[in-house]
C-alpha positions as CSV (number, residue, x, y, z in Angstrom):
1,X,-66.6,124.8,112.5
2,X,-63.3,125.3,110.7
3,X,-61.8,122.8,108.2
4,X,-59.1,122.0,110.9
5,X,-61.8,121.2,113.4
6,X,-63.7,118.9,111.0
7,X,-60.5,117.0,110.1
8,X,-59.6,116.5,113.8
9,X,-63.1,115.4,114.5
10,X,-62.9,112.7,111.8
11,X,-59.6,111.5,113.2
12,X,-61.2,111.2,116.7
13,X,-64.1,109.2,115.4
14,X,-61.8,106.9,113.4
15,X,-59.5,106.2,116.3
16,X,-61.1,105.2,119.6
17,X,-60.0,107.4,122.5
18,X,-59.8,106.2,126.1
19,X,-61.8,108.2,128.7
20,X,-60.1,110.5,131.2
21,X,-60.4,107.8,134.0
22,X,-59.6,104.8,131.9
23,X,-56.2,103.2,132.8
24,X,-54.0,102.6,129.8
25,X,-51.5,99.7,130.0
26,X,-48.0,100.5,128.7
27,X,-48.4,98.0,125.8
28,X,-51.6,99.8,124.7
29,X,-49.8,103.1,124.2
30,X,-48.6,102.2,120.8
31,X,-50.2,103.9,117.9
32,X,-53.5,102.2,116.9
33,X,-53.9,100.6,113.5
34,X,-55.4,103.1,111.1
35,X,-58.7,102.2,109.5
36,X,-58.9,101.3,105.8
37,X,-58.8,104.4,103.7
38,X,-61.9,104.7,101.4
39,X,-60.8,105.0,97.7
40,X,-64.2,105.5,96.1
41,X,-63.1,108.7,94.3
42,X,-63.3,109.1,90.6
43,X,-60.4,107.4,88.9
44,X,-61.0,109.0,85.5
45,X,-63.0,112.1,84.6
46,X,-64.7,110.8,81.5
47,X,-64.0,108.1,79.0
48,X,-61.5,108.9,76.2
49,X,-60.0,107.3,73.2
50,X,-56.2,107.0,73.0
51,X,-56.2,109.9,70.5
52,X,-58.3,112.1,72.8
53,X,-56.1,111.2,75.8
54,X,-53.0,112.3,73.9
55,X,-54.7,115.5,72.6
56,X,-55.7,116.4,76.2
57,X,-52.1,115.9,77.4
58,X,-50.8,118.2,74.7
59,X,-53.4,120.8,75.5
60,X,-52.6,120.8,79.2
61,X,-48.8,120.8,78.6
62,X,-49.2,123.9,76.4
63,X,-51.4,125.5,79.1
64,X,-48.4,125.2,81.4
65,X,-46.2,126.9,78.8
66,X,-44.4,123.7,77.7
67,X,-43.6,123.6,73.9
68,X,-45.2,120.5,72.4
69,X,-44.1,118.8,69.2
70,X,-45.3,115.7,67.4
71,X,-43.4,113.3,65.2
72,X,-43.0,109.6,64.4
73,X,-40.0,107.3,65.0
74,X,-38.4,108.1,61.7
75,X,-38.7,111.9,62.1
76,X,-37.5,111.9,65.8
77,X,-33.7,112.4,65.2
78,X,-34.2,115.3,62.8
79,X,-36.7,117.0,65.1
80,X,-34.4,116.7,68.1
81,X,-31.5,118.0,66.0
82,X,-33.7,121.0,64.9
83,X,-34.9,121.8,68.5
84,X,-31.3,121.8,69.8
85,X,-30.1,123.9,66.9
86,X,-32.9,126.5,67.3
87,X,-32.0,126.7,70.9
88,X,-28.3,127.4,70.0
89,X,-27.1,124.5,72.1
90,X,-23.5,123.4,71.7
91,X,-23.6,120.6,74.4
92,X,-26.4,118.2,75.4
93,X,-26.6,115.9,78.4
94,X,-27.2,112.3,77.5
95,X,-28.6,109.7,80.0
96,X,-26.8,106.3,79.9
97,X,-29.7,104.5,78.4
98,X,-30.9,107.0,75.8
99,X,-31.4,105.3,72.4
100,X,-28.4,106.3,70.3
101,X,-30.4,107.0,67.2
102,X,-32.4,109.8,69.0
103,X,-29.4,112.1,68.7
104,X,-27.9,110.6,65.5
105,X,-28.6,113.8,63.5
106,X,-27.5,116.2,66.2
107,X,-24.2,118.2,65.9
108,X,-24.0,119.0,69.6
109,X,-21.2,117.6,71.8
110,X,-22.7,114.9,74.1
111,X,-22.0,115.2,77.8
112,X,-22.6,111.9,79.5
113,X,-24.3,111.6,82.9
114,X,-21.5,110.9,85.4
115,X,-21.7,110.5,89.1
116,X,-18.7,112.7,89.5
117,X,-20.2,115.7,87.6
118,X,-20.6,118.7,89.8
119,X,-23.6,121.0,89.8
120,X,-21.4,123.7,88.3
121,X,-20.4,121.4,85.4
122,X,-24.0,120.5,84.8
123,X,-25.0,124.1,84.8
124,X,-22.6,124.8,81.9
125,X,-24.5,122.2,79.7
126,X,-26.9,123.8,77.3
127,X,-29.6,121.2,77.0
128,X,-30.7,117.7,78.2
129,X,-32.7,115.1,76.3
130,X,-34.5,112.3,78.1
131,X,-37.3,109.9,77.8
132,X,-40.0,109.6,80.6
133,X,-41.7,107.0,82.7
134,X,-45.2,108.1,81.7
135,X,-47.4,111.2,81.4
136,X,-50.8,112.1,82.9
137,X,-53.3,113.6,80.5
138,X,-55.7,115.2,83.0
139,X,-53.0,117.2,84.7
140,X,-50.5,117.7,81.9
141,X,-47.8,116.1,84.0
142,X,-44.7,114.2,82.9
143,X,-43.2,111.7,85.4
144,X,-39.5,110.7,85.5
145,X,-38.4,107.7,87.6
146,X,-34.6,107.7,87.0
147,X,-34.7,104.8,84.4
148,X,-31.6,104.6,82.1
149,X,-33.3,106.7,79.4
150,X,-33.8,109.5,81.9
151,X,-30.7,109.5,84.1
152,X,-30.5,110.9,87.6
153,X,-32.9,113.6,88.8
154,X,-30.3,116.3,88.9
155,X,-29.5,116.2,85.1
156,X,-33.1,117.4,84.4
157,X,-33.1,120.1,87.2
158,X,-29.9,122.0,86.5
159,X,-29.7,122.5,82.7
160,X,-31.9,125.4,81.5
161,X,-33.4,123.5,78.5
162,X,-35.0,120.0,78.8
163,X,-36.4,118.1,75.8
164,X,-38.5,115.1,77.0
165,X,-39.7,112.4,74.6
166,X,-43.0,110.6,75.3
167,X,-44.1,107.6,73.3
168,X,-47.8,107.9,72.6
169,X,-50.2,106.5,73.3
170,X,-48.4,103.8,75.4
171,X,-46.9,106.1,77.9
172,X,-50.0,108.3,78.5
173,X,-52.6,107.6,81.2
174,X,-55.7,109.5,82.0
175,X,-55.3,110.3,85.7
176,X,-52.9,110.4,88.6
177,X,-54.5,107.2,90.2
178,X,-53.8,105.3,87.0
179,X,-50.2,106.7,87.0
180,X,-49.6,105.6,90.6
181,X,-50.6,102.0,89.8
182,X,-47.9,101.9,87.0
183,X,-45.1,103.6,88.9
184,X,-42.6,102.1,91.4
185,X,-43.0,104.0,94.7
186,X,-39.5,102.9,95.7
187,X,-38.0,104.9,92.9
188,X,-37.2,108.6,93.0
189,X,-40.1,110.2,91.1
190,X,-40.0,113.7,89.5
191,X,-43.4,115.1,88.5
192,X,-43.1,117.8,85.9
193,X,-46.0,120.1,84.9
194,X,-44.4,122.7,82.6
195,X,-41.2,124.6,82.9
196,X,-40.0,125.5,86.4
197,X,-42.0,128.5,87.7
198,X,-42.6,130.1,91.1
199,X,-44.2,133.4,92.3
200,X,-43.4,135.7,95.1
201,X,-45.9,137.3,97.5
202,X,-46.9,139.8,94.8
203,X,-47.5,137.0,92.3
204,X,-44.6,138.0,90.1
205,X,-43.9,134.8,88.1
206,X,-40.2,133.7,87.9
207,X,-39.1,130.8,85.8
208,X,-36.0,128.6,86.1
209,X,-35.6,128.7,89.9
210,X,-36.2,125.0,90.6
211,X,-35.5,123.6,87.1
212,X,-35.3,124.3,83.4
213,X,-36.8,127.6,82.1
214,X,-37.7,125.9,78.8
215,X,-39.4,122.5,78.6
216,X,-40.0,121.0,75.2
217,X,-42.1,117.8,74.9
218,X,-41.9,115.5,71.9
219,X,-44.9,113.2,71.4
220,X,-43.7,110.2,69.3
221,X,-46.3,108.1,67.6
222,X,-48.1,107.4,64.4
223,X,-49.0,110.7,62.7
Protein backbone atom coordinates (compact mmCIF):
# COMPACT_ATOMS: atom_id res chain seq x y z
CA UNK A 1 0.00 0.00 0.00
CA UNK A 2 1.36 3.40 -0.94
CA UNK A 3 1.59 6.39 1.42
CA UNK A 4 -1.28 8.00 -0.48
CA UNK A 5 -3.47 4.92 0.03
CA UNK A 6 -2.70 4.88 3.76
CA UNK A 7 -3.59 8.55 4.13
CA UNK A 8 -6.88 8.16 2.24
CA UNK A 9 -7.74 5.08 4.33
CA UNK A 10 -7.23 7.04 7.53
CA UNK A 11 -9.49 9.81 6.24
CA UNK A 12 -12.23 7.29 5.39
CA UNK A 13 -12.01 5.75 8.85
CA UNK A 14 -12.20 9.16 10.51
CA UNK A 15 -15.15 10.41 8.45
CA UNK A 16 -18.17 8.06 8.30
CA UNK A 17 -19.18 7.34 4.71
CA UNK A 18 -22.80 6.52 3.68
CA UNK A 19 -23.38 3.24 1.87
CA UNK A 20 -24.15 3.18 -1.87
CA UNK A 21 -27.89 2.66 -1.23
CA UNK A 22 -28.20 5.06 1.67
CA UNK A 23 -30.28 8.16 0.82
CA UNK A 24 -28.58 11.39 1.80
CA UNK A 25 -30.74 14.38 2.74
CA UNK A 26 -29.66 17.72 1.22
CA UNK A 27 -28.91 19.16 4.67
CA UNK A 28 -26.57 16.23 5.37
CA UNK A 29 -24.38 16.96 2.37
CA UNK A 30 -22.40 19.60 4.21
CA UNK A 31 -18.85 18.70 5.18
CA UNK A 32 -18.77 16.66 8.41
CA UNK A 33 -17.02 18.00 11.48
CA UNK A 34 -13.41 16.83 11.49
CA UNK A 35 -12.34 14.74 14.48
CA UNK A 36 -9.98 16.16 17.08
CA UNK A 37 -6.39 16.11 15.85
CA UNK A 38 -4.06 14.18 18.17
CA UNK A 39 -1.20 16.36 19.38
CA UNK A 40 0.81 13.80 21.32
CA UNK A 41 4.02 14.47 19.39
CA UNK A 42 7.21 15.54 21.11
CA UNK A 43 7.18 19.26 21.85
CA UNK A 44 10.88 19.46 22.66
CA UNK A 45 13.69 17.09 21.73
CA UNK A 46 15.57 17.08 25.02
CA UNK A 47 15.78 19.45 27.99
CA UNK A 48 18.12 22.45 27.60
CA UNK A 49 19.32 25.32 29.70
CA UNK A 50 18.87 28.83 28.22
CA UNK A 51 22.59 28.88 27.33
CA UNK A 52 22.36 25.51 25.58
CA UNK A 53 19.28 26.69 23.69
CA UNK A 54 21.07 29.78 22.40
CA UNK A 55 24.17 27.76 21.47
CA UNK A 56 22.03 25.31 19.50
CA UNK A 57 20.36 28.19 17.66
CA UNK A 58 23.75 29.67 16.76
CA UNK A 59 25.04 26.31 15.52
CA UNK A 60 22.00 25.65 13.34
CA UNK A 61 22.01 29.18 11.91
CA UNK A 62 25.67 28.75 10.96
CA UNK A 63 24.84 25.39 9.38
CA UNK A 64 22.44 27.26 7.11
CA UNK A 65 25.27 29.67 6.16
CA UNK A 66 24.05 32.59 8.22
CA UNK A 67 26.79 34.69 9.82
CA UNK A 68 26.33 34.72 13.61
CA UNK A 69 27.67 37.40 15.97
CA UNK A 70 27.30 37.90 19.71
CA UNK A 71 27.35 41.08 21.75
CA UNK A 72 25.67 42.87 24.64
CA UNK A 73 23.42 45.94 24.64
CA UNK A 74 26.34 48.33 25.04
CA UNK A 75 28.29 46.81 22.16
CA UNK A 76 25.35 46.50 19.75
CA UNK A 77 25.65 49.93 18.01
CA UNK A 78 29.38 49.49 17.32
CA UNK A 79 28.87 45.94 16.06
CA UNK A 80 26.07 46.97 13.68
CA UNK A 81 28.21 49.86 12.43
CA UNK A 82 31.11 47.48 11.79
CA UNK A 83 28.96 44.91 9.94
CA UNK A 84 27.49 47.58 7.67
CA UNK A 85 30.93 49.11 7.01
CA UNK A 86 32.49 45.72 6.21
CA UNK A 87 29.68 45.11 3.76
CA UNK A 88 30.43 48.45 2.09
CA UNK A 89 26.86 49.61 2.60
CA UNK A 90 26.04 53.24 1.93
CA UNK A 91 22.30 53.02 2.69
CA UNK A 92 20.34 50.99 5.24
CA UNK A 93 16.60 50.34 5.46
CA UNK A 94 15.18 51.22 8.86
CA UNK A 95 11.82 49.84 10.12
CA UNK A 96 9.65 52.48 11.86
CA UNK A 97 10.03 50.98 15.33
CA UNK A 98 13.74 50.14 15.28
CA UNK A 99 15.34 51.44 18.50
CA UNK A 100 17.25 54.59 17.44
CA UNK A 101 20.40 53.70 19.42
CA UNK A 102 20.93 50.52 17.38
CA UNK A 103 22.26 52.56 14.44
CA UNK A 104 23.61 55.48 16.46
CA UNK A 105 27.20 54.62 15.49
CA UNK A 106 26.47 53.85 11.81
CA UNK A 107 27.46 56.28 9.03
CA UNK A 108 25.07 54.87 6.42
CA UNK A 109 22.19 56.95 5.08
CA UNK A 110 18.94 55.68 6.63
CA UNK A 111 16.11 54.79 4.25
CA UNK A 112 12.77 54.65 6.05
CA UNK A 113 10.16 51.98 5.36
CA UNK A 114 7.49 53.79 3.34
CA UNK A 115 4.34 52.34 1.84
CA UNK A 116 5.03 54.21 -1.40
CA UNK A 117 8.49 52.70 -1.90
CA UNK A 118 8.67 50.62 -5.08
CA UNK A 119 10.49 47.28 -5.37
CA UNK A 120 13.05 49.00 -7.62
CA UNK A 121 13.75 51.61 -4.94
CA UNK A 122 14.11 48.95 -2.26
CA UNK A 123 16.45 46.96 -4.50
CA UNK A 124 18.82 49.94 -4.57
CA UNK A 125 19.20 49.87 -0.76
CA UNK A 126 22.37 48.10 0.37
CA UNK A 127 21.27 46.64 3.72
CA UNK A 128 18.35 46.30 6.12
CA UNK A 129 18.51 46.00 9.92
CA UNK A 130 15.57 44.54 11.86
CA UNK A 131 14.60 42.90 15.08
CA UNK A 132 12.58 39.65 15.13
CA UNK A 133 9.53 38.10 16.77
CA UNK A 134 11.43 35.04 18.01
CA UNK A 135 13.84 32.31 16.94
CA UNK A 136 13.62 28.50 17.02
CA UNK A 137 16.73 26.73 18.28
CA UNK A 138 16.03 23.23 16.96
CA UNK A 139 15.53 24.39 13.37
CA UNK A 140 17.80 27.44 13.26
CA UNK A 141 14.83 29.58 12.22
CA UNK A 142 14.15 33.29 12.74
CA UNK A 143 10.52 34.43 12.61
CA UNK A 144 9.41 37.94 11.63
CA UNK A 145 5.83 39.06 12.24
CA UNK A 146 5.82 42.61 10.86
CA UNK A 147 6.09 44.33 14.24
CA UNK A 148 7.40 47.93 14.22
CA UNK A 149 11.03 46.84 14.78
CA UNK A 150 10.80 44.58 11.71
CA UNK A 151 8.70 46.51 9.21
CA UNK A 152 6.80 45.06 6.30
CA UNK A 153 7.79 41.72 4.82
CA UNK A 154 9.09 43.15 1.56
CA UNK A 155 11.87 45.19 3.18
CA UNK A 156 13.55 41.96 4.32
CA UNK A 157 13.06 40.15 1.00
CA UNK A 158 14.36 42.69 -1.53
CA UNK A 159 17.65 44.08 -0.14
CA UNK A 160 20.62 41.74 -0.59
CA UNK A 161 21.93 42.05 2.98
CA UNK A 162 19.82 41.51 6.10
CA UNK A 163 21.09 42.02 9.65
CA UNK A 164 18.64 40.59 12.20
CA UNK A 165 18.95 41.24 15.94
CA UNK A 166 17.74 38.58 18.39
CA UNK A 167 17.53 39.21 22.14
CA UNK A 168 18.76 36.11 23.94
CA UNK A 169 17.59 34.12 25.72
CA UNK A 170 14.14 35.81 25.88
CA UNK A 171 13.36 35.55 22.15
CA UNK A 172 14.61 31.97 21.72
CA UNK A 173 12.39 28.89 22.05
CA UNK A 174 13.34 25.26 21.63
CA UNK A 175 10.84 24.06 19.04
CA UNK A 176 8.30 25.00 16.39
CA UNK A 177 5.31 23.97 18.61
CA UNK A 178 6.55 26.38 21.29
CA UNK A 179 7.00 29.11 18.68
CA UNK A 180 3.44 28.71 17.37
CA UNK A 181 2.05 29.19 20.87
CA UNK A 182 3.77 32.59 21.12
CA UNK A 183 3.04 33.85 17.61
CA UNK A 184 -0.14 35.57 16.42
CA UNK A 185 -1.54 33.51 13.49
CA UNK A 186 -3.38 36.57 12.20
CA UNK A 187 -0.09 38.32 11.43
CA UNK A 188 1.95 37.82 8.25
CA UNK A 189 4.78 35.55 9.42
CA UNK A 190 8.11 35.15 7.64
CA UNK A 191 10.15 32.10 8.66
CA UNK A 192 13.84 32.44 7.80
CA UNK A 193 16.38 29.62 7.96
CA UNK A 194 19.59 31.06 6.56
CA UNK A 195 20.07 33.22 3.48
CA UNK A 196 17.79 32.77 0.49
CA UNK A 197 18.76 29.63 -1.43
CA UNK A 198 17.25 27.33 -4.03
CA UNK A 199 18.47 24.52 -6.26
CA UNK A 200 17.59 23.52 -9.81
CA UNK A 201 16.99 19.96 -11.00
CA UNK A 202 20.75 19.35 -11.10
CA UNK A 203 21.05 20.52 -7.45
CA UNK A 204 23.06 23.60 -8.34
CA UNK A 205 22.63 25.96 -5.39
CA UNK A 206 21.65 29.55 -6.20
CA UNK A 207 21.42 32.19 -3.47
CA UNK A 208 19.44 35.41 -3.47
CA UNK A 209 16.47 34.39 -5.61
CA UNK A 210 13.78 34.74 -2.94
CA UNK A 211 15.51 37.02 -0.45
CA UNK A 212 18.87 38.32 0.74
CA UNK A 213 22.04 36.49 -0.26
CA UNK A 214 23.68 37.45 3.02
CA UNK A 215 21.98 36.98 6.39
CA UNK A 216 23.78 38.17 9.51
CA UNK A 217 22.38 37.33 12.94
CA UNK A 218 23.28 39.33 16.03
CA UNK A 219 22.59 37.60 19.34
CA UNK A 220 22.25 40.29 22.00
CA UNK A 221 22.55 39.24 25.63
CA UNK A 222 24.87 38.95 28.58
CA UNK A 223 28.33 37.82 27.44
